[in-house]
C-alpha positions in Angstrom: 4.4 -0.8 -32.6 5.0 0.8 -36.2 7.0 -0.9 -38.8 10.5 0.0 -39.3 11.2 2.1 -42.5 13.5 1.2 -45.2 16.1 4.3 -43.6 15.6 3.0 -40.2 16.2 -0.9 -41.6 19.3 0.4 -43.2 20.5 2.4 -39.9 20.3 -0.7 -37.7 22.2 -2.7 -40.0 24.9 -0.3 -40.4 25.1 0.0 -36.9 25.0 -3.8 -35.9 28.0 -4.0 -38.4 30.2 -1.6 -36.5 32.8 -2.9 -33.9 32.6 -1.6 -30.3 35.7 0.2 -31.1 34.3 2.2 -33.8 31.0 3.6 -31.6 31.6 7.1 -30.6 30.5 7.1 -26.6 32.2 10.8 -25.8 29.0 12.8 -25.8 27.7 9.8 -23.3 28.9 10.7 -19.6 30.3 8.0 -17.3 28.2 6.7 -14.8 30.4 6.0 -11.9 28.0 7.2 -8.7 25.5 3.9 -8.8 24.5 5.0 -4.8 20.8 6.1 -5.9 20.3 3.0 -8.4 16.8 1.5 -7.9 17.3 -2.3 -7.9 14.7 -4.4 -9.8 12.9 -1.2 -10.8 11.8 -2.7 -14.3 11.6 -6.9 -13.3 8.8 -8.1 -13.8 8.1 -11.6 -12.6 6.8 -13.9 -15.1 2.8 -14.4 -15.2 0.9 -17.7 -14.8 -2.7 -18.5 -16.1 -4.7 -19.7 -13.3 -8.0 -20.1 -12.5 -9.6 -19.1 -9.0 -13.2 -18.8 -7.7 -14.1 -15.5 -5.8 -17.0 -14.7 -3.7 -19.3 -12.8 -6.0 -19.0 -9.3 -3.7 -15.4 -9.4 -3.9 -15.3 -9.6 -7.8 -17.9 -7.0 -7.7 -15.7 -4.8 -5.5 -12.5 -5.3 -7.2 -14.4 -4.6 -10.8 -16.0 -1.5 -9.2 -12.5 0.6 -9.5 -12.6 0.0 -13.2 -10.9 -2.1 -15.7 -7.6 -4.3 -15.0 -9.1 -6.1 -11.7 -6.9 -9.1 -12.5 -3.9 -6.9 -12.0 -5.4 -5.4 -8.8 -5.8 -8.8 -7.4 -2.2 -9.6 -8.2 -1.3 -6.4 -6.6 -3.4 -7.2 -3.5 -1.9 -10.8 -3.4 1.9 -9.4 -3.3 1.0 -6.9 -0.8 0.0 -9.7 1.5 2.5 -12.1 0.6 5.7 -9.1 1.5 3.8 -8.5 4.6 3.1 -11.4 6.1 5.5 -13.9 7.7 7.3 -16.9 5.7 5.0 -20.2 5.6 6.1 -22.5 8.1 7.6 -25.2 5.9 6.5 -28.2 8.0 2.5 -27.4 7.8 0.8 -30.3 5.7 -1.3 -29.1 2.5 -4.7 -29.4 3.2 -7.9 -28.5 1.2 -10.4 -26.3 2.7 -14.1 -26.8 2.2 -16.2 -24.1 2.6 
């Protein structure tokens, strides 16, 4: 992101000093119909760094589509999560050894 010019900084300071009543909204139409609004369109869940071990052929396949394989893993897991039944709460946590 480039730095703000002196004029831009002055404009921002001038606008910040204005009260809400001093701002002219007459050129902006009032939006009353929200029926086509998309809920959560710009929401991005927070990310958490993890370490996971993947089979080599799986990793090669993911990387074969180009940069962004970690994002692709996240998308695939999110798809699996949203299209599966809720996990059972009574299931004991176990560690599978392969």
